[in-house]
N, CA, C and O of each residue as an XYZ file, in Angstrom:
664
protein
N      39.718     29.629      1.052
C      39.775     28.597      0.033
C      38.972     27.400      0.514
O      39.536     26.468      1.087
N      37.704     27.411      0.297
C      36.817     26.351      0.740
C      36.877     25.181     -0.240
O      37.080     25.376     -1.438
N      36.697     23.970      0.276
C      36.803     22.791     -0.573
C      35.577     21.908     -0.427
O      34.999     21.791      0.654
N      35.197     21.300     -1.517
C      34.091     20.351     -1.508
C      34.633     18.973     -1.146
O      35.844     18.757     -1.097
N      33.707     18.045     -0.894
C      34.121     16.673     -0.607
C      34.929     16.094     -1.765
O      35.913     15.386     -1.553
N      34.507     16.400     -2.983
C      35.219     15.894     -4.158
C      36.638     16.453     -4.215
O      37.577     15.724     -4.535
N      36.802     17.734     -3.909
C      38.139     18.338     -3.924
C      39.047     17.700     -2.868
O      40.222     17.438     -3.123
N      38.490     17.457     -1.687
C      39.265     16.800     -0.630
C      39.636     15.390     -1.069
O      40.778     14.966     -0.889
N      38.699     14.671     -1.635
C      38.949     13.312     -2.126
C      40.053     13.333     -3.193
O      40.948     12.488     -3.182
N      39.982     14.297     -4.106
C      41.008     14.419     -5.149
C      42.379     14.714     -4.541
O      43.389     14.156     -4.968
N      42.403     15.595     -3.540
C      43.664     15.904     -2.862
C      44.207     14.664     -2.146
O      45.410     14.404     -2.160
N      43.307     13.910     -1.525
C      43.729     12.691     -0.841
C      44.320     11.704     -1.846
O      45.393     11.146     -1.619
N      43.620     11.495     -2.949
C      44.116     10.569     -3.968
C      45.465     11.017     -4.530
O      46.311     10.189     -4.869
N      45.653     12.308     -4.624
C      46.888     12.846     -5.193
C      48.054     12.818     -4.204
O      49.183     12.522     -4.594
N      47.798     13.118     -2.941
C      48.884     13.340     -1.983
C      48.997     12.323     -0.847
O      49.967     12.378     -0.091
N      48.066     11.418     -0.700
C      48.099     10.499      0.450
C      49.373      9.669      0.492
O      49.935      9.459      1.567
N      49.833      9.196     -0.650
C      51.045      8.367     -0.629
C      52.269      9.182     -0.207
O      53.154      8.660      0.471
N      52.326     10.453     -0.603
C      53.434     11.323     -0.195
C      53.396     11.545      1.317
O      54.423     11.448      1.988
N      52.220     11.840      1.844
C      52.089     12.068      3.287
C      52.433     10.784      4.040
O      53.147     10.824      5.042
N      51.935      9.659      3.567
C      52.219      8.373      4.204
C      53.722      8.092      4.212
O      54.263      7.663      5.231
N      54.391      8.325      3.101
C      55.844      8.103      3.035
C      56.579      8.982      4.032
O      57.508      8.536      4.706
N      56.159     10.224      4.117
C      56.779     11.156      5.064
C      56.586     10.645      6.493
O      57.521     10.647      7.294
N      55.376     10.211      6.797
C      55.071      9.713      8.141
C      55.851      8.430      8.449
O      56.280      8.224      9.585
N      56.034      7.580      7.456
C      56.810      6.349      7.658
C      58.251      6.663      8.050
O      58.836      5.956      8.870
N      58.820      7.706      7.478
C      60.204      8.074      7.797
C      60.348      8.400      9.276
O      61.402      8.166      9.868
N      59.310      8.932      9.861
C      59.364      9.293     11.276
C      58.882      8.157     12.169
O      59.538      7.822     13.156
N      57.758      7.573     11.835
C      57.073      6.665     12.755
C      57.503      5.211     12.631
O      57.347      4.445     13.581
N      58.039      4.815     11.488
C      58.554      3.460     11.258
C      57.509      2.363     11.423
O      57.864      1.200     11.615
N      56.253      2.704     11.351
C      55.172      1.729     11.462
C      54.125      2.070     10.413
O      53.632      3.197     10.356
N      53.792      1.090      9.586
C      52.820      1.333      8.521
C      51.463      1.746      9.092
O      50.838      2.682      8.593
N      51.011      1.055     10.129
C      49.717      1.396     10.732
C      49.724      2.811     11.313
O      48.785      3.579     11.105
N      50.788      3.148     12.042
C      50.875      4.490     12.617
C      50.988      5.550     11.525
O      50.439      6.645     11.654
N      51.702      5.219     10.451
C      51.845      6.178      9.348
C      50.503      6.419      8.663
O      50.193      7.553      8.299
N      49.707      5.370      8.482
C      48.380      5.571      7.872
C      47.463      6.345      8.815
O      46.685      7.188      8.369
N      47.550      6.064     10.122
C      46.769      6.849     11.088
C      47.164      8.321     11.019
O      46.308      9.205     11.020
N      48.460      8.570     10.960
C      48.945      9.951     10.873
C      48.481     10.606      9.575
O      48.108     11.779      9.563
N      48.507      9.850      8.494
C      48.042     10.374      7.202
C      46.588     10.807      7.310
O      46.217     11.881      6.835
N      45.775      9.978      7.930
C      44.362     10.329      8.114
C      44.219     11.599      8.948
O      43.418     12.475      8.622
N      44.994     11.694     10.020
C      44.926     12.881     10.880
C      45.337     14.143     10.129
O      44.731     15.200     10.302
N      46.362     14.030      9.300
C      46.816     15.189      8.523
C      45.717     15.640      7.566
O      45.503     16.840      7.399
N      45.021     14.702      6.939
C      43.947     15.085      6.019
C      42.723     15.621      6.760
O      41.990     16.451      6.223
N      42.500     15.159      7.969
C      41.435     15.748      8.790
C      41.790     17.201      9.100
O      40.936     18.086      9.035
N      43.066     17.437      9.439
C      43.520     18.814      9.678
C      43.380     19.653      8.411
O      43.024     20.829      8.481
N      43.657     19.058      7.269
C      43.516     19.775      6.000
C      42.069     20.207      5.788
O      41.807     21.348      5.407
N      41.137     19.300      6.033
C      39.717     19.647      5.862
C      39.332     20.802      6.773
O      38.585     21.694      6.372
N      39.841     20.783      7.991
C      39.509     21.842      8.946
C      40.207     23.161      8.619
O      39.758     24.227      9.038
N      41.296     23.085      7.875
C      42.110     24.280      7.627
C      41.990     24.851      6.225
O      42.627     25.861      5.926
N      41.212     24.251      5.371
C      41.151     24.698      3.978
C      40.812     26.180      3.862
O      41.319     26.861      2.971
N      39.965     26.683      4.746
C      39.578     28.094      4.672
C      40.700     29.037      5.094
O      40.698     30.210      4.721
N      41.651     28.537      5.863
C      42.702     29.415      6.381
C      44.032     29.285      5.649
O      44.938     30.087      5.875
N      44.163     28.300      4.784
C      45.414     28.137      4.045
C      45.555     29.299      3.077
O      44.659     29.578      2.281
N      46.684     29.964      3.158
C      46.945     31.109      2.291
C      47.059     30.634      0.845
O      47.585     29.554      0.578
N      46.565     31.445     -0.078
C      46.624     31.073     -1.488
C      48.051     30.864     -1.966
O      48.304     29.985     -2.790
N      48.991     31.664     -1.460
C      50.380     31.540     -1.897
C      51.018     30.240     -1.429
O      52.000     29.778     -2.010
N      50.463     29.657     -0.386
C      51.010     28.423      0.158
C      50.394     27.245     -0.587
O      49.171     27.121     -0.647
N      51.213     26.402     -1.142
C      50.680     25.260     -1.872
C      50.188     24.190     -0.904
O      50.666     24.079      0.225
N      49.246     23.426     -1.363
C      48.721     22.311     -0.568
C      49.848     21.318     -0.269
O      49.950     20.802      0.844
N      50.685     21.059     -1.263
C      51.804     20.134     -1.076
C      52.682     20.587      0.090
O      53.014     19.789      0.967
N      53.049     21.840      0.098
C      53.893     22.385      1.165
C      53.202     22.277      2.515
O      53.815     21.891      3.511
N      51.930     22.619      2.539
C      51.165     22.554      3.783
C      51.129     21.121      4.292
O      51.338     20.880      5.481
N      50.866     20.165      3.403
C      50.791     18.762      3.808
C      52.140     18.250      4.313
O      52.199     17.534      5.313
N      53.206     18.610      3.633
C      54.533     18.171      4.051
C      54.883     18.738      5.422
O      55.354     18.013      6.298
N      54.658     19.994      5.599
C      54.954     20.646      6.873
C      54.074     20.096      7.995
O      54.565     19.799      9.084
N      52.787     19.964      7.731
C      51.854     19.471      8.745
C      52.145     18.023      9.106
O      52.079     17.656     10.279
N      52.466     17.192      8.114
C      52.770     15.789      8.419
C      54.046     15.684      9.252
O      54.119     14.865     10.169
N      55.044     16.499      8.946
C      56.276     16.511      9.743
C      55.974     16.916     11.179
O      56.384     16.237     12.121
N      55.265     18.010     11.341
C      54.935     18.492     12.688
C      54.080     17.488     13.452
O      54.303     17.261     14.642
N      53.111     16.890     12.781
C      52.244     15.918     13.440
C      53.067     14.713     13.917
O      52.909     14.260     15.051
N      53.937     14.202     13.053
C      54.739     13.035     13.425
C      55.700     13.351     14.564
O      55.862     12.543     15.479
N      56.334     14.511     14.519
C      57.212     14.899     15.630
C      56.428     14.993     16.933
O      56.917     14.596     17.990
N      55.228     15.512     16.853
C      54.371     15.606     18.032
C      54.021     14.213     18.556
O      54.053     13.975     19.764
N      53.688     13.301     17.654
C      53.358     11.932     18.054
C      54.558     11.261     18.714
O      54.410     10.547     19.706
N      55.734     11.493     18.164
C      56.934     10.892     18.746
C      57.215     11.436     20.135
O      57.624     10.693     21.026
N      56.999     12.723     20.320
C      57.185     13.313     21.653
C      56.219     12.673     22.641
O      56.608     12.324     23.756
N      54.971     12.520     22.240
C      53.981     11.911     23.136
C      54.337     10.461     23.430
O      54.274     10.010     24.573
N      54.709      9.746     22.388
C      54.971      8.316     22.510
C      56.259      8.019     23.276
O      56.294      7.126     24.122
N      57.300      8.764     22.978
C      58.607      8.441     23.534
C      59.056      9.381     24.631
O      60.007      9.088     25.355
N      58.384     10.500     24.756
C      58.774     11.447     25.781
C      60.085     12.149     25.486
O      60.746     12.641     26.401
N      60.470     12.202     24.217
C      61.683     12.916     23.809
C      61.339     13.839     22.660
O      60.290     13.700     22.031
N      62.217     14.773     22.391
C      61.964     15.762     21.351
C      62.307     15.265     19.958
O      61.828     15.831     18.976
N      63.119     14.229     19.845
C      63.546     13.787     18.525
C      63.622     12.275     18.518
O      64.157     11.674     19.450
N      63.097     11.660     17.487
C      63.099     10.215     17.367
C      64.485      9.720     16.984
O      65.000     10.079     15.925
N      65.089      8.903     17.828
C      66.431      8.439     17.543
C      66.479      7.519     16.333
O      67.558      7.289     15.786
N      65.377      7.003     15.912
C      65.346      6.126     14.746
C      64.894      6.862     13.496
O      64.447      6.232     12.537
N      65.002      8.181     13.490
C      64.512      8.982     12.359
C      65.054      8.499     11.032
O      64.304      8.400     10.060
N      66.341      8.197     10.968
C      66.941      7.671      9.750
C      67.738      6.426     10.105
O      68.389      6.372     11.148
N      67.682      5.441      9.244
C      68.512      4.264      9.428
C      69.744      4.421      8.569
O      69.797      5.295      7.704
N      70.721      3.596      8.798
C      71.937      3.693      7.996
C      71.640      3.397      6.534
O      72.343      3.897      5.655
N      70.615      2.594      6.251
C      70.265      2.303      4.865
C      69.726      3.536      4.160
O      69.990      3.736      2.975
N      68.975      4.362      4.871
C      68.353      5.508      4.220
C      69.292      6.696      4.095
O      69.096      7.542      3.222
N      70.304      6.778      4.944
C      71.187      7.939      4.860
C      72.569      7.606      4.333
O      73.391      8.505      4.152
N      72.842      6.344      4.087
C      74.101      5.951      3.482
C      75.298      5.939      4.421
O      76.417      5.698      3.969
N      75.104      6.189      5.696
C      76.219      6.196      6.642
C      76.484      4.790      7.160
O      75.555      3.994      7.299
N      77.756      4.476      7.449
C      78.038      3.206      8.115
C      77.338      3.178      9.473
O      77.163      4.223     10.099
N      76.945      2.013      9.922
C      76.169      1.871     11.151
C      76.855      2.532     12.348
O      76.194      3.195     13.148
N      78.174      2.358     12.476
C      78.883      2.935     13.620
C      78.788      4.461     13.604
O      78.546      5.093     14.632
N      78.983      5.037     12.424
C      78.926      6.496     12.325
C      77.499      6.978     12.569
O      77.289      8.004     13.216
N      76.522      6.240     12.053
C      75.136      6.645     12.263
C      74.782      6.648     13.742
O      74.026      7.514     14.182
N      75.303      5.710     14.521
C      75.008      5.681     15.953
C      75.527      6.950     16.626
O      74.877      7.486     17.524
N      76.685      7.428     16.200
C      77.229      8.678     16.748
C      76.356      9.846     16.325
O      76.000     10.697     17.141
N      76.013      9.882     15.033
C      75.159     10.959     14.515
C      73.837     10.990     15.266
O      73.355     12.060     15.639
N      73.256      9.833     15.484
C      71.972      9.739     16.177
C      72.056     10.325     17.585
O      71.164     11.058     18.011
N      73.116     10.003     18.294
C      73.290     10.543     19.644
C      73.466     12.056     19.619
O      72.918     12.769     20.459
N      74.231     12.532     18.653
C      74.422     13.980     18.523
C      73.090     14.657     18.222
O      72.776     15.703     18.790
N      72.313     14.059     17.332
C      71.012     14.641     16.991
C      70.103     14.705     18.207
O      69.447     15.720     18.443
N      70.061     13.640     18.968
C      69.236     13.655     20.177
C      69.683     14.771     21.103
O      68.861     15.482     21.681
N      70.978     14.915     21.237
C      71.536     15.930     22.139
C      71.283     17.342     21.633
O      70.866     18.213     22.397
N      71.531     17.570     20.355
C      71.476     18.932     19.842
C      70.101     19.391     19.401
O      69.814     20.588     19.454
N      69.243     18.487     18.969
C      67.935     18.934     18.485
C      66.885     19.001     19.580
O      65.917     19.753     19.461
N      67.055     18.240     20.628
C      66.038     18.205     21.679
C      65.684     19.573     22.255
O      64.498     19.858     22.417
N      66.648     20.429     22.571
C      66.270     21.707     23.191
C      65.782     22.772     22.212
O      65.323     23.831     22.638
N      65.870     22.515     20.935
C      65.543     23.546     19.952
C      64.050     23.654     19.706
O      63.309     22.677     19.819
N      63.634     24.843     19.374
C      62.277     25.144     18.943
C      61.921     24.255     17.742
O      62.785     23.901     16.940
N      60.658     23.908     17.639
C      60.213     23.012     16.572
C      60.543     23.549     15.179
O      60.888     22.772     14.289
N      60.445     24.846     14.981
C      60.752     25.421     13.665
C      62.230     25.256     13.322
O      62.573     24.976     12.173
N      63.094     25.424     14.297
C      64.528     25.242     14.060
C      64.810     23.780     13.734
O      65.540     23.484     12.788
N      64.235     22.865     14.512
C      64.419     21.433     14.236
C      63.963     21.105     12.826
O      64.627     20.360     12.106
N      62.826     21.666     12.436
C      62.282     21.418     11.108
C      63.261     21.896     10.030
O      63.511     21.178      9.062
N      63.808     23.089     10.190
C      64.772     23.623      9.218
C      66.021     22.743      9.172
O      66.534     22.453      8.091
N      66.509     22.319     10.325
C      67.700     21.470     10.383
C      67.431     20.133      9.701
O      68.265     19.654      8.933
N      66.289     19.533      9.970
C      65.944     18.252      9.347
C      65.827     18.413      7.838
O      66.386     17.615      7.085
N      65.110     19.432      7.392
C      64.973     19.658      5.951
C      66.334     19.893      5.294
O      66.571     19.430      4.178
N      67.222     20.606      5.976
C      68.521     20.947      5.393
C      69.463     19.752      5.367
O      69.984     19.390      4.312
N      69.681     19.143      6.519
C      70.721     18.130      6.631
C      70.287     16.722      6.258
O      71.122     15.904      5.872
N      69.003     16.426      6.364
C      68.573     15.059      6.110
C      67.751     14.902      4.851
O      67.842     13.886      4.160
N      66.951     15.905      4.554
C      66.152     15.823      3.338
C      66.865     16.466      2.160
O      66.467     16.268      1.012
N      67.910     17.230      2.432
C      68.697     17.831      1.370
C      68.040     19.000      0.657
O      68.420     19.342     -0.463
N      67.055     19.613      1.304
C      66.390     20.757      0.680
C      67.267     21.994      0.752
O      68.039     22.174      1.694
N      67.135     22.842     -0.261
C      67.811     24.138     -0.277
C      66.941     25.134      0.474
O      65.760     24.884      0.720
N      67.536     26.262      0.834
C      66.818     27.243      1.643
C      65.559     27.761      0.958
O      64.547     27.971      1.625
N      65.594     27.970     -0.347
C      64.395     28.447     -1.038
C      63.295     27.395     -1.021
O      62.113     27.731     -0.950
N      63.680     26.115     -1.087
C      62.696     25.037     -1.019
C      62.097     24.945      0.386
O      60.895     24.728      0.541
N      62.934     25.111      1.395
C      62.446     25.083      2.777
C      61.488     26.245      3.005
O      60.471     26.096      3.681
N      61.814     27.389      2.444
C      60.935     28.558      2.570
C      59.567     28.260      1.974
O      58.540     28.612      2.555
N      59.556     27.618      0.829
C      58.283     27.280      0.191
C      57.513     26.255      1.009
O      56.293     26.353      1.143
N      58.219     25.272      1.556
C      57.570     24.215      2.326
C      57.007     24.708      3.650
O      55.934     24.284      4.080
N      57.741     25.607      4.289
C      57.363     26.014      5.641
C      56.623     27.335      5.713
O      55.955     27.628      6.704
N      56.742     28.132      4.663
C      56.149     29.462      4.700
C      57.024     30.479      5.419
O      56.638     31.639      5.565
N      58.204     30.051      5.871
C      59.156     30.966      6.501
C      59.908     31.714      5.404
O      60.039     31.224      4.283
N      60.389     32.882      5.736
C      61.231     33.610      4.806
C      62.624     33.000      4.757
O      63.075     32.377      5.718
N      63.297     33.185      3.633
C      64.653     32.646      3.516
C      65.589     33.249      4.554
O      66.491     32.568      5.042
N      65.387     34.507      4.895
C      66.244     35.127      5.915
C      66.018     34.472      7.280
O      66.961     34.323      8.058
N      64.785     34.085      7.572
C      64.487     33.381      8.826
C      65.172     32.022      8.834
O      65.728     31.606      9.850
N      65.129     31.340      7.713
C      65.771     30.028      7.606
C      67.280     30.168      7.797
O      67.887     29.391      8.535
N      67.885     31.150      7.140
C      69.322     31.392      7.307
C      69.652     31.700      8.769
O      70.650     31.218      9.305
N      68.805     32.503      9.402
C      69.023     32.855     10.806
C      68.952     31.612     11.690
O      69.795     31.421     12.566
N      67.938     30.762     11.456
C      67.817     29.524     12.240
C      69.055     28.648     12.058
O      69.595     28.125     13.034
N      69.505     28.486     10.817
C      70.672     27.644     10.559
C      71.940     28.241     11.159
O      72.758     27.524     11.735
N      72.098     29.542     11.023
C      73.278     30.211     11.582
C      73.303     30.086     13.100
O      74.340     29.773     13.686
N      72.172     30.330     13.729
C      72.085     30.208     15.188
C      72.362     28.775     15.618
O      73.100     28.538     16.574
N      71.771     27.825     14.911
C      71.989     26.415     15.228
C      73.469     26.058     15.104
O      74.029     25.424     15.998
N      74.104     26.460     14.005
C      75.522     26.153     13.796
C      76.396     26.812     14.863
O      77.309     26.186     15.401
N      76.110     28.070     15.160
C      76.909     28.813     16.135
C      76.808     28.178     17.519
O      77.826     27.946     18.171
N      75.602     27.899     17.964
C      75.432     27.324     19.303
C      75.972     25.899     19.367
O      76.519     25.484     20.388
N      75.820     25.156     18.281
C      76.375     23.802     18.244
C      77.894     23.855     18.310
O      78.515     23.088     19.045
N      78.489     24.759     17.543
C      79.949     24.896     17.526
C      80.479     25.361     18.874
O      81.556     24.942     19.298
N      79.726     26.227     19.550
C      80.189     26.721     20.852
C      80.227     25.612     21.891
O      80.915     25.726     22.905
N      79.491     24.549     21.639
C      79.546     23.413     22.561
C      80.575     22.382     22.093
O      80.643     21.272     22.619
N      81.376     22.772     21.091
C      82.490     21.924     20.684
C      82.224     21.000     19.520
O      83.073     20.169     19.199
N      81.086     21.112     18.881
C      80.771     20.189     17.800
C      79.993     20.891     16.705
O      79.055     21.643     16.972
N      80.387     20.640     15.491
C      79.630     21.138     14.337
C      78.949     19.943     13.701
O      79.599     18.935     13.427
N      77.678     20.038     13.466
C      76.918     18.937     12.890
C      77.490     18.519     11.546
O      77.506     17.331     11.222
N      77.961     19.480     10.760
C      78.517     19.176      9.442
C      79.739     18.261      9.542
O      80.007     17.490      8.621
N      80.473     18.338     10.635
C      81.681     17.533     10.798
C      81.386     16.050     10.963
O      82.224     15.212     10.630
N      80.233     15.724     11.461
C      79.948     14.311     11.699
C      79.054     13.695     10.647
O      78.926     12.472     10.587
N      78.437     14.508      9.823
C      77.548     13.962      8.798
C      78.312     13.485      7.591
O      77.711     12.997      6.634
């Protein structure tokens, strides 16, 4: 699926604000979010020939922007998960409860594979359903269920279920 400059420009005009918003949720800096947005679109230009037809550009951009931002946070902070990913204003939790949730997230998401973290974030924080996550990530629904089941089982075996604190 090759794209012309005009097609890339049209995609940028259509999706840049969505990518920027996604990046802001992770990076919490307008300048860093715009830099990340530019990087994601550079990756899009380089990947247009390899994007599967069944995979929508929207899904690819959402997934790539999430992965890029998580990667930037790892480089910047030296941790696997940004403790400031959500504020109490964005998730509706009281500040005290959010501080507990944040610590649990740092503890439980850090050792997980990036795909599992992505599924957990999409499920518990973005509120996506499994079929929506499948469309966004290109994973099968059975893979998503397996990731969530494994995550829940291993989390519970350590004495805590994420659902109990959210």
